[in-house]
C-alpha atoms as one frame of an Amber mdcrd trajectory, in Angstrom:
protein
   6.274 -47.710  -6.568   7.282 -46.445  -3.054   8.521 -42.865  -2.321  10.760
 -42.636   0.771  10.468 -39.515   2.839  13.668 -37.786   4.170  14.933 -38.146
   7.642  12.932 -36.065  10.015  14.416 -32.637  10.659  11.344 -30.388  10.417
  11.305 -26.710   9.844   9.436 -24.336  12.208  10.407 -26.181  15.243  13.382
 -24.853  17.355  11.909 -21.746  19.038   8.648 -19.874  19.619   7.971 -17.142
  17.277   6.334 -15.033  20.022   9.551 -15.218  21.924  11.413 -13.795  18.985
   8.957 -10.939  18.641   9.295 -10.001  22.321  13.212 -10.253  21.958  13.052
  -7.661  19.052  11.163  -5.136  21.242  13.841  -5.744  23.949  16.525  -5.059
  21.343  14.913  -1.635  20.513  14.905  -0.786  24.196  18.510  -1.783  24.633
  19.611   0.164  21.535  18.107   3.304  23.084  19.321   2.640  26.629  22.938
   2.034  25.464  23.253   5.538  24.202  24.488   8.203  26.742  22.058  10.728
  27.901  23.776  13.380  25.908  24.121  11.483  22.779  20.589  10.438  22.932
  19.262  13.925  23.422  21.403  15.308  20.764  19.937  12.988  18.139  16.768
  13.699  16.234  13.935  11.618  17.920  12.432  10.825  14.449  15.764   9.521
  13.265  16.083   7.337  16.321  12.507   5.944  15.883  13.166   5.290  12.092
  16.646   3.554  12.875  15.388   1.260  15.678  12.113   0.424  13.973  13.824
  -0.472  10.710  16.332  -2.578  12.623  13.617  -4.590  14.150  11.505  -5.106
  10.933  11.000  -8.777  10.328  10.803  -9.536   6.686   8.180 -12.122   6.101
   9.017 -15.482   4.324   7.877 -15.876   0.736   8.434 -18.998  -1.477   9.176
 -18.307  -5.256   7.954 -21.633  -6.563   7.985 -20.287 -10.036  11.805 -19.937
  -9.896  12.273 -23.452  -8.556  14.670 -25.847 -10.276  14.950 -29.707 -10.444
  18.463 -31.021  -9.956  19.578 -34.051 -11.868  18.510 -37.247  -9.931  21.319
 -39.116  -8.256  21.257 -42.981  -8.510  21.634 -45.199  -5.484  22.102 -49.003
  -5.286  21.713 -51.424  -2.384  21.329 -48.495  -0.059  19.329 -48.398   3.142
  17.309 -45.198   3.338  15.103 -43.761   6.026  11.721 -45.581   5.859  13.045
 -48.754   4.309  14.304 -51.785   6.258  16.035 -53.408   3.261  18.615 -51.933
   0.895  16.958 -50.437  -2.303  17.834 -49.453  -5.832  16.464 -46.037  -6.870
  17.135 -42.386  -7.249  17.319 -39.269  -5.111  15.272 -36.510  -6.608  15.865
 -32.891  -5.461  13.703 -29.880  -6.126  15.248 -26.460  -5.025  12.792 -23.590
  -4.350  14.128 -20.019  -3.668  12.679 -17.948  -0.935  13.016 -14.294   0.340
  12.531 -13.017   3.911  14.196 -13.475   7.199  15.793 -16.921   7.055  15.760
 -17.413  10.781  11.982 -17.564  10.622  12.113 -21.145   9.228  13.299 -22.083
  12.833  10.363 -20.382  14.709   7.054 -21.986  15.540   4.021 -19.675  15.341
   1.422 -19.851  18.106  -1.110 -21.686  15.812   0.510 -24.617  14.117  -0.278
 -27.893  12.492   0.882 -31.263  14.091   2.747 -32.252  10.907   5.689 -29.811
   9.970   7.380 -29.589   6.669  10.838 -31.153   6.136  13.292 -29.579   3.754
  17.014 -28.699   3.757  17.535 -24.958   4.392  20.188 -23.298   2.374  20.093
 -19.783   4.109  21.571 -16.428   3.578  20.737 -13.122   5.049  17.354 -12.375
   3.679  17.144 -14.952   0.972  18.076 -18.532   0.275  16.462 -21.822  -0.900
  14.780 -24.763   0.290  15.719 -28.231  -1.107  13.071 -30.948  -0.977  14.465
 -34.402  -1.418  12.741 -37.671  -2.285  14.061 -41.127  -2.642  12.020 -43.394
  -4.987  12.403 -46.538  -6.774  12.698 -46.789 -10.517   9.078 -47.439 -11.015
   7.953 -44.129  -9.642   5.589 -42.070 -11.857   6.029 -38.388 -12.571   2.582
 -37.554 -11.203   3.278 -39.296  -7.854   6.620 -37.570  -7.297   5.233 -34.201
  -8.192   2.353 -34.708  -5.749   4.803 -35.593  -3.014   6.891 -32.457  -3.622
   3.758 -30.337  -3.880   2.364 -31.617  -0.623   5.679 -30.574   1.195   5.477
 -27.105  -0.377   1.920 -26.683   0.764   3.009 -27.383   4.376   5.643 -24.643
   4.094   3.117 -22.268   2.756   0.712 -23.076   5.469   3.294 -22.391   8.124
   4.392 -19.057   6.445   0.725 -17.988   6.520   0.399 -18.970  10.121   3.440
 -16.859  11.018   1.966 -13.898   9.051  -0.791 -13.870  11.513   1.774 -12.619
  14.143   4.385 -10.918  11.977   2.040  -8.592  10.021   0.669  -6.720  13.095
   4.060  -6.803  14.782   5.643  -4.998  11.883   2.711  -2.513  11.621   3.212
  -1.596  15.287   7.015  -1.110  15.148   6.888   2.705  14.673   4.503   3.189
  17.534   6.626   0.930  19.728   9.668   2.768  18.698   8.106   6.141  19.454
   6.976   4.826  22.803  10.564   3.911  23.734  12.232   7.028  22.354   9.760
   9.573  23.625   9.494   7.737  26.997  13.159   8.047  27.634  13.290  11.620
  26.269  10.548  12.759  28.518  12.152  11.149  31.559  15.664  12.677  30.831
  14.228  16.239  30.242  11.885  15.945  33.356  14.847  15.065  35.430  16.992
  17.831  34.050  14.156  20.323  34.667  13.949  19.230  38.278  17.725  19.568
  38.606  17.579  23.108  37.285  14.832  24.054  39.633  16.874  23.056  42.868
  18.485  26.446  43.151  21.977  25.252  42.341  23.733  26.234  39.084  24.120
  23.266  36.769  27.543  22.158  35.681  28.245  23.297  32.192  31.011  22.461
  29.944  33.631  25.225  29.469  32.529  27.387  26.601  28.952  26.041  26.411
  26.568  28.890  25.264  24.300  30.473  27.843  20.643  30.308  27.731  19.029
  33.705  26.894  15.670  35.341  26.496  14.690  36.957  23.143  14.200  40.783
  23.424  10.662  41.809  22.974   9.661  42.924  19.318   6.492  43.946  17.713
   5.745  40.258  17.354   7.983  38.264  19.766   9.690  35.223  18.444   9.066
  32.547  21.135  12.589  30.983  21.288  12.837  27.427  22.516  15.695  26.265
  24.550  16.494  22.866  25.687  18.032  22.341  29.158  21.613  23.475  29.614
  24.593  21.235  30.509  26.571  19.001  28.236  23.472  18.714  26.194  23.575
  22.449  25.051  20.670  24.790  24.704  19.693  25.173  21.142  17.874  28.324
  19.976  15.119  27.746  17.582  11.671  29.114  16.803   8.475  27.294  17.734
   6.423  25.480  15.111   3.603  28.111  15.444   6.029  30.934  14.654   7.530
  29.105  11.753   4.060  28.673  10.335   3.428  32.453  10.830   6.666  33.203
   8.800   5.485  30.969   6.104   2.029  32.488   6.120   3.446  35.917   5.691
   5.512  34.698   2.666   2.536  32.877   1.164   0.172  35.963   1.679   2.704
  38.117  -0.214   2.990  35.351  -2.888  -0.843  35.615  -3.375  -0.324  39.296
  -3.970   2.246  38.456  -6.760  -0.102  35.972  -8.356  -2.841  38.583  -8.592
  -0.598  41.392  -9.909   1.438  39.823 -12.789   1.969  43.352 -14.390   4.079
  44.255 -11.428   5.949  40.914 -10.777   5.957  38.966 -14.184   9.312  40.642
 -15.150  10.699  41.672 -11.662  14.114  40.427 -10.822  14.610  38.050  -7.890
  16.173  40.787  -5.730  13.174  42.974  -6.152  10.701  40.292  -5.348  12.753
  39.213  -2.312  12.527  42.861  -1.031   8.728  42.637  -0.914   9.007  39.673
   1.310  11.473  41.395   3.596   9.174  44.465   3.955   6.312  42.253   5.117
   8.511  40.247   7.524  10.067  43.324   9.157   6.566  44.643   9.344   5.898
  41.996  12.116   9.417  41.335  13.276  10.882  44.772  13.590  14.184  44.673
  11.748  14.775  40.923  12.396  14.699  40.082   8.594  17.559  40.915   6.340
  18.468  40.026   2.740  21.715  39.026   1.078  23.211  38.168   4.524  26.314
  36.079   5.029  25.641  32.708   6.632  27.297  29.320   6.277  28.837  29.225
   2.876  27.382  32.322   1.269  24.757  35.034   1.219  21.299  33.860   1.840
  18.298  35.677   0.390  16.137  35.955   3.519  17.477  35.631   7.114  15.470
  36.068  10.180  17.617  36.662  13.316  17.228  37.159  17.023  20.382  38.686
  18.118  23.196  36.300  17.032  20.777  33.465  16.705  19.475  32.566  13.224
  15.820  31.428  13.464  14.850  31.192   9.819  16.630  31.040   6.414  15.039
  31.190   3.001  16.264  31.269  -0.689  14.351  32.545  -3.607  14.757  30.976
  -7.077  12.984  31.039 -10.420  11.895  27.429 -11.675  14.288  26.352 -14.442
  13.896  22.559 -14.110  14.715  19.806 -11.660  18.460  19.966 -12.184  18.524
  23.594 -11.143  16.064  23.006  -8.274  18.295  20.322  -6.763  21.261  22.893
  -6.974  18.953  25.238  -5.111  18.510  22.676  -2.262  22.176  22.259  -2.177
  22.753  26.011  -2.011  20.142  26.392   0.803  21.761  23.713   2.773  25.110
  25.198   2.322  23.793  28.361   4.070  22.509  26.259   7.070  24.960  26.106
   9.912  24.694  23.360  12.631  22.258  25.413  14.621  19.797  26.393  11.831
  16.706  24.050  11.660  13.948  25.825   9.946  14.300  27.028   6.310  12.265
  27.733   3.085  12.802  27.598  -0.645  10.569  29.966  -2.608  10.253  28.976
  -6.241   8.770  31.453  -8.790   7.083  29.518 -11.704   6.712  31.831 -14.623
   4.727  31.076 -17.639   4.289  27.330 -16.934   1.565  24.993 -15.613   1.931
  24.674 -11.888   0.906  21.074 -11.352   3.727  19.394 -13.357   6.206  21.734
 -11.507   4.918  20.608  -8.221   5.057  16.903  -9.089   8.697  17.535 -10.375
   9.622  19.331  -7.151   8.327  16.533  -5.017  10.201  13.858  -6.908  13.435
  15.904  -6.780  13.069  16.399  -3.076  12.556  12.604  -2.437  15.644  11.643
  -4.521  17.947  14.236  -3.080  20.976  12.726  -1.219  20.336  14.735   1.949
  16.630  13.956   2.048  15.586  12.073   5.226  11.791  11.737   5.466   8.311
  13.365   5.523   8.006  14.759   2.057   4.372  16.115   2.321   2.146  18.442
   0.359   0.710  20.846   2.833  -1.300  22.634   0.172  -1.455  22.663  -3.664
   1.694  24.808  -3.887   3.433  24.105  -0.451   5.666  21.045   0.317   7.500
  20.274   3.491  10.378  17.659   3.983  13.099  16.915   6.427  16.686  16.924
   5.343  19.991  16.120   7.111  22.297  19.049   7.705  25.434  19.141   5.578
  27.779  19.211   8.503  25.930  16.750  10.760  23.282  14.327   9.051  21.887
  13.662  12.541  20.440  17.209  12.520  17.126  17.654  11.109  16.721  20.691
   8.799  13.053  21.393   7.924  12.669  22.702   4.328   9.388  24.106   3.201
   9.081  24.643  -0.613   6.660  27.320  -1.566   5.760  27.403  -5.314   4.699
  30.870  -6.487   2.867  30.876  -9.920   3.420  34.143 -11.702   1.381  34.349
 -14.899   2.372  36.536 -17.952   0.979  40.014 -17.802  -1.734  40.678 -20.351
């Protein structure tokens, strides 16, 4: 009752897996190096890191034996097959097992490997496909013997997939760090070179009409404005993260006052509540904070400006459910121009439990069409996330949602 093996064309044989992993790192480096200096600097570093790390992610192979199928046997007569010296009568049995993962991995040999490699016909697509295991057997073959032969081949495939995982899993886990090294390395080099060029005593060439770098006038609390080097990569006014956090702290402190004084604020309209925030902000930023100010596509509730530069935008809303909250995000992003990067959405939660509202807000943020990454609770009632600007998705807009519980006055 002989079973004849297929002609030898083993999987996991054509190329070294270690070489493939090195090539993928080179691919990330080349993707960054191919960008012009200005295009590279104008893109968000986090976006670049996310893009090149995802592009090099290697989806591990996985067999789905439970979804395998047996094809109808094909009869052969007086045929010479591999492993037999004489023509035989018998049947060709074919078992097809689907898989998922990077199809090319079937051609790569892991560092640790067995001497005997599996043999199967690869029917590959992009990140899925199937393996077909063929066996030629004479008519006397038993079901148990044929099943054992197929199972043995599948076990070899599983073994090699496991050996590949010893290299692929740590490689995938390190991709974000590798991408950050590549992106920040080039960014640091470029900015350092431009800083050196700016310090030579000669005016740097600027595109006609490019905005000039300026220094913020001193106010009671100075807004430390950050500028990137001039030139084709234009200087962008923004506030430092520490100052952004200070503005959010002022808003939260005022919010705590509202929570503790429900008689005053439980029925107050949005405009009156907003004015309390403006009073506190102007107490530290001396007239820089205004309300109902035109910017972008409409009037924003709170705007902190330094001269002609917008440094902080906030919108106030009463919680009326996820649908209205998504509309509030859209409204806020509509007020954001290309140069605005730090914003807040202040949500007043009246007469409802706060925890379900926080959960609903986080879910709505993560499913918003402009959401990019980083949805994170910074406190029990404060969530931060990064969105893409409406006019330019490559521009990061930081949105901090502050939930203000206002209980009913008793």
